[in-house]
C-alpha positions as a Markdown table, in Angstrom:
| # | Residue | x | y | z |
|---|---|---|---|---|
| 1 | Met | 178.3 | 163.4 | 76.0 |
| 2 | Ser | 179.1 | 165.8 | 78.6 |
| 3 | Gly | 181.3 | 168.5 | 77.8 |
| 4 | Met | 181.1 | 167.7 | 73.9 |
| 5 | Thr | 181.0 | 170.8 | 71.6 |
| 6 | Leu | 178.2 | 170.3 | 69.0 |
| 7 | Arg | 179.0 | 171.6 | 65.6 |
| 8 | Asp | 176.5 | 171.8 | 62.6 |
| 9 | Thr | 177.2 | 171.2 | 59.0 |
| 10 | Leu | 178.9 | 174.6 | 58.5 |
| 11 | Gly | 181.0 | 174.2 | 61.6 |
| 12 | Arg | 178.9 | 176.7 | 63.9 |
| 13 | Pro | 178.7 | 175.5 | 67.6 |
| 14 | Val | 175.6 | 176.0 | 69.7 |
| 15 | Arg | 176.4 | 178.5 | 72.3 |
| 16 | Asp | 173.1 | 180.7 | 72.7 |
| 17 | Leu | 169.8 | 179.2 | 73.7 |
| 18 | Arg | 166.4 | 181.2 | 73.5 |
| 19 | Val | 163.6 | 179.7 | 75.6 |
| 20 | Ser | 160.1 | 181.0 | 75.2 |
| 21 | Val | 158.0 | 180.6 | 78.4 |
| 22 | Thr | 154.7 | 181.7 | 77.2 |
| 23 | Asp | 152.8 | 182.5 | 74.1 |
| 24 | Arg | 150.9 | 185.5 | 75.5 |
| 25 | Cys | 151.9 | 189.1 | 75.5 |
| 26 | Asn | 150.5 | 192.3 | 76.3 |
| 27 | Phe | 151.5 | 193.7 | 72.9 |
| 28 | Arg | 150.3 | 192.9 | 69.7 |
| 29 | Cys | 152.5 | 194.6 | 67.4 |
| 30 | Ser | 152.9 | 194.4 | 63.6 |
| 31 | Tyr | 156.5 | 192.8 | 64.0 |
| 32 | Cys | 155.3 | 189.5 | 65.6 |
| 33 | Met | 151.6 | 189.6 | 66.5 |
| 34 | Pro | 149.4 | 191.5 | 64.0 |
| 35 | Lys | 146.0 | 192.5 | 65.3 |
| 36 | Ser | 144.3 | 191.0 | 62.2 |
| 37 | Val | 145.5 | 187.5 | 63.4 |
| 38 | Phe | 146.0 | 187.9 | 67.1 |
| 39 | Ser | 142.9 | 189.5 | 68.3 |
| 40 | Arg | 141.8 | 189.8 | 71.9 |
| 41 | Asn | 139.7 | 186.6 | 71.2 |
| 42 | Tyr | 142.6 | 184.6 | 69.9 |
| 43 | Glu | 142.8 | 181.3 | 71.5 |
| 44 | Phe | 146.4 | 180.7 | 73.1 |
| 45 | Leu | 147.8 | 177.5 | 74.3 |
| 46 | Arg | 146.5 | 175.8 | 77.4 |
| 47 | His | 148.7 | 176.0 | 80.2 |
| 48 | Ser | 149.2 | 172.2 | 80.3 |
| 49 | Glu | 150.6 | 172.5 | 76.8 |
| 50 | Leu | 153.5 | 174.6 | 78.0 |
| 51 | Leu | 156.8 | 173.1 | 79.2 |
| 52 | Thr | 156.7 | 173.3 | 83.0 |
| 53 | Phe | 159.9 | 175.0 | 84.7 |
| 54 | Glu | 161.3 | 171.6 | 85.5 |
| 55 | Glu | 161.0 | 170.5 | 82.0 |
| 56 | Ile | 162.6 | 173.8 | 80.9 |
| 57 | Glu | 165.4 | 173.3 | 83.4 |
| 58 | Arg | 166.2 | 169.8 | 82.3 |
| 59 | Leu | 166.5 | 170.9 | 78.5 |
| 60 | Val | 168.6 | 173.7 | 79.4 |
| 61 | Arg | 170.9 | 171.5 | 81.6 |
| 62 | Leu | 171.4 | 169.0 | 78.7 |
| 63 | Phe | 172.1 | 171.9 | 76.3 |
| 64 | Ser | 174.5 | 173.3 | 78.6 |
| 65 | Arg | 176.5 | 170.1 | 78.4 |
| 66 | Phe | 177.0 | 170.8 | 74.6 |
| 67 | Gly | 178.4 | 174.3 | 75.1 |
| 68 | Val | 175.6 | 176.6 | 75.6 |
| 69 | Gln | 176.7 | 179.5 | 77.6 |
| 70 | Lys | 173.7 | 182.0 | 77.4 |
| 71 | Val | 170.1 | 181.4 | 77.9 |
| 72 | Arg | 167.5 | 184.0 | 77.0 |
| 73 | Leu | 163.8 | 183.7 | 78.3 |
| 74 | Thr | 161.8 | 185.2 | 76.0 |
| 75 | Gly | 157.9 | 185.1 | 74.8 |
| 76 | Gly | 155.2 | 186.4 | 74.1 |
| 77 | Glu | 156.0 | 188.2 | 77.4 |
| 78 | Pro | 157.8 | 186.1 | 80.0 |
| 79 | Leu | 156.7 | 188.4 | 82.8 |
| 80 | Leu | 153.3 | 187.1 | 82.4 |
| 81 | Arg | 154.2 | 183.6 | 83.3 |
| 82 | Arg | 153.3 | 183.1 | 86.8 |
| 83 | Asp | 156.2 | 182.7 | 89.3 |
| 84 | Ile | 158.9 | 183.4 | 86.4 |
| 85 | Glu | 161.3 | 184.1 | 89.3 |
| 86 | Glu | 161.4 | 180.4 | 90.4 |
| 87 | Leu | 162.2 | 179.3 | 86.7 |
| 88 | Val | 165.2 | 181.9 | 86.9 |
| 89 | Ala | 166.3 | 180.3 | 90.2 |
| 90 | Leu | 166.4 | 177.0 | 88.6 |
| 91 | Leu | 168.3 | 178.1 | 85.6 |
| 92 | Ala | 170.8 | 180.2 | 87.6 |
| 93 | Ala | 171.8 | 177.1 | 89.6 |
| 94 | Ile | 173.1 | 175.6 | 86.4 |
| 95 | Asp | 176.9 | 176.4 | 86.1 |
| 96 | Gly | 178.6 | 178.4 | 83.3 |
| 97 | Leu | 175.2 | 180.1 | 82.1 |
| 98 | Glu | 174.7 | 183.7 | 81.5 |
| 99 | Leu | 171.0 | 184.2 | 82.1 |
| 100 | Thr | 169.1 | 187.0 | 80.3 |
| 101 | Leu | 165.4 | 187.9 | 79.9 |
| 102 | Thr | 163.5 | 190.0 | 77.1 |
| 103 | Thr | 160.5 | 192.0 | 78.3 |
| 104 | Asn | 158.3 | 195.1 | 77.5 |
| 105 | Ala | 159.1 | 196.3 | 80.9 |
| 106 | Val | 155.6 | 197.0 | 82.1 |
| 107 | Leu | 155.9 | 194.6 | 84.9 |
| 108 | Leu | 159.3 | 195.2 | 85.9 |
| 109 | Pro | 158.6 | 197.7 | 88.8 |
| 110 | Glu | 157.1 | 194.8 | 90.6 |
| 111 | Lys | 159.1 | 191.9 | 89.0 |
| 112 | Ala | 162.7 | 193.4 | 88.8 |
| 113 | Pro | 163.6 | 192.7 | 92.7 |
| 114 | Ala | 162.6 | 189.1 | 92.7 |
| 115 | Leu | 164.2 | 188.5 | 89.3 |
| 116 | Arg | 167.5 | 190.1 | 90.6 |
| 117 | Leu | 167.4 | 188.3 | 93.8 |
| 118 | Ala | 166.7 | 184.7 | 91.8 |
| 119 | Gly | 169.8 | 185.1 | 89.8 |
| 120 | Leu | 169.0 | 187.0 | 86.6 |
| 121 | Asp | 172.0 | 188.5 | 85.1 |
| 122 | Arg | 170.6 | 190.8 | 82.3 |
| 123 | Leu | 167.7 | 192.5 | 80.9 |
| 124 | Thr | 166.5 | 193.6 | 77.3 |
| 125 | Val | 163.7 | 195.6 | 76.7 |
| 126 | Ser | 161.4 | 196.1 | 73.7 |
| 127 | Leu | 160.6 | 199.7 | 72.9 |
| 128 | Asp | 160.0 | 200.7 | 69.3 |
| 129 | Ser | 159.3 | 204.5 | 69.9 |
| 130 | Leu | 159.3 | 207.3 | 72.5 |
| 131 | Asp | 156.5 | 208.8 | 70.7 |
| 132 | Asp | 153.3 | 207.7 | 72.5 |
| 133 | Ala | 151.1 | 207.7 | 69.4 |
| 134 | Thr | 153.7 | 206.0 | 67.3 |
| 135 | Phe | 154.1 | 203.4 | 70.3 |
| 136 | Arg | 150.6 | 202.8 | 70.6 |
| 137 | Thr | 150.1 | 202.3 | 66.7 |
| 138 | Met | 152.9 | 199.6 | 66.6 |
| 139 | Asn | 151.8 | 197.8 | 69.7 |
| 140 | Asp | 148.4 | 198.2 | 69.9 |
| 141 | Val | 148.5 | 198.6 | 73.6 |
| 142 | Asp | 146.4 | 200.2 | 76.5 |
| 143 | Phe | 149.4 | 201.8 | 78.5 |
| 144 | Pro | 151.6 | 204.7 | 77.6 |
| 145 | Val | 155.3 | 204.5 | 76.7 |
| 146 | Glu | 156.0 | 206.2 | 80.3 |
| 147 | Arg | 155.0 | 202.8 | 81.9 |
| 148 | Val | 157.8 | 200.9 | 79.7 |
| 149 | Leu | 160.3 | 203.8 | 80.9 |
| 150 | Ala | 159.3 | 203.4 | 84.3 |
| 151 | Gly | 160.0 | 199.7 | 84.1 |
| 152 | Ile | 163.5 | 200.3 | 82.8 |
| 153 | Asp | 164.3 | 202.8 | 85.7 |
| 154 | Ala | 163.0 | 200.4 | 88.3 |
| 155 | Ala | 165.1 | 197.7 | 87.0 |
| 156 | Ala | 168.2 | 199.8 | 86.9 |
| 157 | Ala | 167.4 | 201.0 | 90.4 |
| 158 | Thr | 167.3 | 197.2 | 91.4 |
| 159 | Gly | 171.0 | 196.8 | 89.8 |
| 160 | Phe | 170.4 | 195.6 | 86.2 |
| 161 | Ser | 172.8 | 197.7 | 84.1 |
| 162 | Pro | 173.6 | 197.9 | 81.4 |
| 163 | Ile | 170.0 | 197.3 | 80.0 |
| 164 | Lys | 169.7 | 196.8 | 76.4 |
| 165 | Ile | 166.8 | 198.5 | 74.6 |
| 166 | Asn | 165.6 | 196.9 | 71.5 |
| 167 | Met | 164.0 | 199.1 | 68.7 |
| 168 | Val | 162.9 | 197.5 | 65.5 |
| 169 | Val | 162.9 | 200.1 | 62.8 |
| 170 | Lys | 160.2 | 200.2 | 60.2 |
| 171 | Arg | 160.1 | 202.6 | 57.2 |
| 172 | Gly | 157.5 | 205.4 | 57.5 |
| 173 | Val | 156.3 | 204.4 | 61.0 |
| 174 | Asn | 159.2 | 204.9 | 63.2 |
| 175 | Asp | 162.1 | 205.7 | 61.4 |
| 176 | Ala | 161.9 | 209.4 | 62.5 |
| 177 | Asp | 162.4 | 208.3 | 66.1 |
| 178 | Val | 165.8 | 206.8 | 65.6 |
| 179 | Val | 167.8 | 209.9 | 66.5 |
| 180 | Pro | 165.6 | 210.8 | 69.6 |
| 181 | Met | 165.9 | 207.2 | 70.9 |
| 182 | Ala | 169.6 | 207.4 | 70.7 |
| 183 | Gln | 169.5 | 210.8 | 72.3 |
| 184 | His | 167.1 | 209.7 | 75.3 |
| 185 | Phe | 169.3 | 206.8 | 76.4 |
| 186 | Arg | 172.7 | 208.4 | 75.7 |
| 187 | Gly | 174.6 | 208.9 | 78.7 |
| 188 | Thr | 172.4 | 206.6 | 80.8 |
| 189 | Gly | 174.8 | 203.4 | 80.5 |
| 190 | His | 171.9 | 201.7 | 78.7 |
| 191 | Ile | 172.5 | 200.5 | 75.1 |
| 192 | Val | 169.9 | 200.8 | 72.2 |
| 193 | Arg | 170.1 | 198.3 | 69.6 |
| 194 | Phe | 168.4 | 199.2 | 66.4 |
| 195 | Ile | 167.1 | 196.4 | 64.4 |
| 196 | Glu | 166.3 | 196.0 | 60.5 |
| 197 | Tyr | 162.6 | 195.1 | 60.2 |
| 198 | Met | 162.7 | 191.3 | 59.6 |
| 199 | Asp | 160.5 | 189.0 | 57.8 |
| 200 | Val | 159.7 | 186.7 | 60.7 |
| 201 | Gly | 156.8 | 184.5 | 60.3 |
| 202 | Ser | 154.2 | 185.0 | 57.5 |
| 203 | Thr | 151.5 | 187.2 | 59.0 |
| 204 | Asn | 153.3 | 190.6 | 59.5 |
| 205 | Gly | 153.1 | 191.6 | 55.8 |
| 206 | Trp | 156.8 | 192.3 | 55.5 |
| 207 | Arg | 158.0 | 194.1 | 52.4 |
| 208 | Leu | 161.6 | 194.8 | 51.7 |
| 209 | Asp | 160.4 | 198.5 | 51.2 |
| 210 | Asp | 159.8 | 198.7 | 54.9 |
| 211 | Val | 163.2 | 197.9 | 55.7 |
| 212 | Val | 165.5 | 200.9 | 56.9 |
| 213 | Pro | 169.0 | 199.7 | 56.1 |
| 214 | Ala | 171.6 | 199.6 | 58.9 |
| 215 | Arg | 173.9 | 202.2 | 57.0 |
| 216 | Glu | 170.9 | 204.8 | 56.9 |
| 217 | Ile | 170.4 | 204.4 | 60.8 |
| 218 | Ile | 174.1 | 204.6 | 61.6 |
| 219 | Asp | 174.4 | 207.9 | 59.3 |
| 220 | Ser | 171.3 | 209.5 | 60.7 |
| 221 | Ile | 172.8 | 209.2 | 64.4 |
| 222 | Asp | 176.3 | 209.9 | 63.1 |
| 223 | Ser | 175.2 | 213.2 | 61.5 |
| 224 | Val | 173.9 | 214.3 | 64.8 |
| 225 | Ile | 175.7 | 212.8 | 67.6 |
| 226 | Gly | 178.9 | 211.3 | 66.2 |
| 227 | Ile | 179.7 | 207.6 | 66.4 |
| 228 | Asp | 182.6 | 205.3 | 65.5 |
| 229 | Pro | 182.9 | 201.7 | 65.1 |
| 230 | Ala | 183.7 | 199.4 | 68.0 |
| 231 | Glu | 185.1 | 195.8 | 68.2 |
| 232 | Pro | 182.6 | 193.1 | 69.0 |
| 233 | Asn | 182.5 | 191.6 | 72.4 |
| 234 | Tyr | 182.6 | 188.1 | 71.1 |
| 235 | Arg | 182.6 | 186.3 | 67.9 |
| 236 | Gly | 179.0 | 185.8 | 66.8 |
| 237 | Glu | 177.6 | 188.9 | 68.4 |
| 238 | Val | 174.8 | 189.9 | 66.4 |
| 239 | Ala | 174.7 | 193.6 | 66.9 |
| 240 | Arg | 177.5 | 195.5 | 65.4 |
| 241 | Arg | 178.8 | 198.0 | 68.2 |
| 242 | Trp | 179.2 | 201.8 | 67.6 |
| 243 | Arg | 180.7 | 204.2 | 70.5 |
| 244 | Tyr | 179.8 | 207.8 | 70.7 |
| 245 | Arg | 183.0 | 210.2 | 70.0 |
| 246 | Asp | 182.4 | 211.9 | 73.5 |
| 247 | Gly | 182.5 | 208.7 | 75.3 |
| 248 | Ser | 178.8 | 208.9 | 76.5 |
| 249 | Gly | 178.0 | 205.5 | 75.5 |
| 250 | Glu | 177.3 | 203.0 | 72.7 |
| 251 | Ile | 174.7 | 201.6 | 70.5 |
| 252 | Gly | 174.3 | 198.4 | 68.5 |
| 253 | Val | 172.7 | 197.9 | 65.0 |
| 254 | Ile | 171.3 | 194.5 | 64.0 |
| 255 | Ala | 171.4 | 194.2 | 60.1 |
| 256 | Ser | 170.0 | 190.8 | 59.5 |
| 257 | Val | 168.6 | 191.9 | 56.3 |
| 258 | Thr | 171.2 | 193.9 | 54.6 |
| 259 | Gln | 174.2 | 192.3 | 56.3 |
| 260 | Pro | 173.2 | 188.9 | 57.2 |
| 261 | Phe | 175.4 | 187.1 | 59.8 |
| 262 | Cys | 174.4 | 183.3 | 59.4 |
| 263 | Gly | 178.0 | 182.1 | 59.2 |
| 264 | Asp | 178.4 | 183.1 | 63.0 |
| 265 | Cys | 174.9 | 182.1 | 64.1 |
| 266 | Thr | 175.0 | 180.0 | 67.2 |
| 267 | Arg | 171.6 | 180.3 | 68.4 |
| 268 | Ala | 169.0 | 177.6 | 69.0 |
| 269 | Arg | 165.6 | 178.1 | 70.1 |
| 270 | Ile | 162.8 | 176.2 | 72.2 |
| 271 | Ser | 159.2 | 177.3 | 71.9 |
| 272 | Ser | 156.8 | 177.5 | 74.7 |
| 273 | Glu | 155.3 | 174.1 | 74.1 |
| 274 | Gly | 158.6 | 172.4 | 73.5 |
| 275 | Thr | 159.5 | 172.5 | 70.0 |
| 276 | Leu | 163.3 | 172.9 | 68.9 |
| 277 | Tyr | 164.1 | 175.4 | 66.2 |
| 278 | Thr | 167.3 | 175.8 | 64.7 |
| 279 | Cys | 166.8 | 179.0 | 62.7 |
| 280 | Leu | 164.5 | 182.2 | 63.4 |
| 281 | Phe | 163.0 | 181.6 | 60.0 |
| 282 | Ala | 162.5 | 177.9 | 60.3 |
| 283 | Ser | 159.4 | 176.5 | 58.9 |
| 284 | Thr | 159.5 | 173.1 | 61.0 |
| 285 | Gly | 160.8 | 172.1 | 64.4 |
| 286 | His | 161.5 | 169.1 | 66.4 |
| 287 | Asp | 159.2 | 168.0 | 69.2 |
| 288 | Leu | 161.3 | 167.9 | 72.5 |
| 289 | Arg | 158.1 | 167.9 | 74.9 |
| 290 | Ala | 157.0 | 164.4 | 73.6 |
| 291 | Leu | 160.4 | 163.0 | 74.6 |
| 292 | Val | 160.5 | 164.8 | 77.8 |
| 293 | Arg | 157.0 | 163.7 | 78.9 |
| 294 | Gly | 157.3 | 160.2 | 77.4 |
| 295 | Gly | 160.0 | 159.0 | 79.8 |
| 296 | Ala | 163.2 | 159.4 | 77.7 |
| 297 | Ser | 166.3 | 159.3 | 79.5 |
| 298 | Asp | 168.7 | 162.4 | 79.6 |
| 299 | Glu | 171.0 | 160.2 | 77.3 |
| 300 | Ala | 168.1 | 159.7 | 74.8 |
| 301 | Ile | 167.2 | 163.4 | 75.0 |
| 302 | Ser | 170.8 | 164.5 | 74.4 |
| 303 | Glu | 171.0 | 162.2 | 71.5 |
| 304 | Glu | 168.1 | 164.0 | 69.9 |
| 305 | Leu | 169.7 | 167.5 | 70.4 |
| 306 | Gly | 173.2 | 166.3 | 69.1 |
| 307 | Leu | 171.3 | 165.0 | 65.9 |
| 308 | Arg | 169.3 | 167.8 | 65.3 |
| 309 | Trp | 172.2 | 170.5 | 65.8 |
| 310 | Arg | 174.5 | 168.3 | 63.7 |
| 311 | Glu | 172.2 | 168.5 | 60.8 |
| 312 | Arg | 171.5 | 172.0 | 61.0 |
| 313 | Arg | 172.3 | 173.9 | 57.7 |
| 314 | Asp | 170.1 | 176.8 | 58.1 |
| 315 | Arg | 171.2 | 180.1 | 56.5 |
| 316 | Tyr | 167.9 | 181.8 | 55.5 |
| 317 | Ser | 169.0 | 185.5 | 55.8 |
| 318 | Glu | 172.2 | 184.6 | 53.4 |
| 319 | Leu | 169.8 | 183.0 | 50.9 |
| 320 | Arg | 167.1 | 185.6 | 51.3 |
| 321 | Ala | 165.7 | 185.9 | 47.8 |
| 322 | Ser | 162.5 | 184.8 | 45.5 |
| 323 | Ala | 163.5 | 181.3 | 46.4 |
| 324 | Thr | 162.8 | 181.8 | 50.2 |
| 325 | Ala | 160.1 | 184.4 | 50.2 |
| 326 | Ser | 157.2 | 182.2 | 49.8 |
| 327 | Ser | 158.6 | 179.7 | 52.2 |
| 328 | Pro | 156.6 | 179.1 | 55.5 |
| 329 | Lys | 158.1 | 180.5 | 58.6 |
| 330 | Val | 157.3 | 180.0 | 62.3 |
| 331 | Glu | 155.6 | 183.1 | 63.9 |
| 332 | Met | 157.7 | 185.1 | 66.1 |
| 333 | Ser | 155.0 | 184.9 | 69.0 |
| 334 | Tyr | 155.7 | 181.3 | 69.2 |
| 335 | Ile | 159.5 | 181.0 | 69.1 |
| 336 | Gly | 160.4 | 184.4 | 70.8 |
| 337 | Gly | 163.2 | 186.7 | 69.5 |
């Protein structure tokens, strides 16, 4: 099966693999880990239940044979996984992969040099507000936003550029921070991506009224700074690109609620305990850990991966309606971004 291009029932290839490496995070944000559910006494997975680095490398290598070109390490907070740079080095040795990692940036001052040396290509940082009070409210953390900004600066000094900054925009919470966020990173070379608040999982109390539509985000930035649409870098790019008219950089807007892009979705996801999900909004997954630890050959595991992707017909965001509102969905804390 080596070199085979997998396509699902809608003709979508698999190109982008998201791998969660830990279920722990030092954020408990309303977006994926609400405090009412994930309190400080919440019992997370035992370390033995997590895929090992070697198991992750094996699955990624098999996925790469089907055409996966980009691998993103997520969590939880992936930098909390001990010796994460060793996993980066294992994956960087696989030919033809772009390797990225999403983080809250707090540990970047100490981790960025090792990650760079190990072969990590890009970083994405989650930052929902520059206002300290808003930041703490959304993420229930014990550290100031300045620590996140310091992590971004440290990573940039190490050579990571551009760094993508993800801001989830929620009505009445941080929507007033959209323009200040754009202004802060304008001219730095970093790219802010504004994300519509999505109904991921079943515990974050999502309501459609909380969504700030992409059009509103774009108009608010355009009215102050001035932006024009830009062509996508590649088919299936989730963020619609906008450039500042004065040439000082660009932003991205991810409109998965008001402008769903299921038709171009090429992403598969593996949770920290080895469950394969073919959609961010999936209600069930497929156990890969049992195969890996049960002595299955590469060929047998490849057969399973191929079967699951070829049967894929997910397009939740295009169908989002009363019919899907009550459907159970995997929590973001398990599946990553």
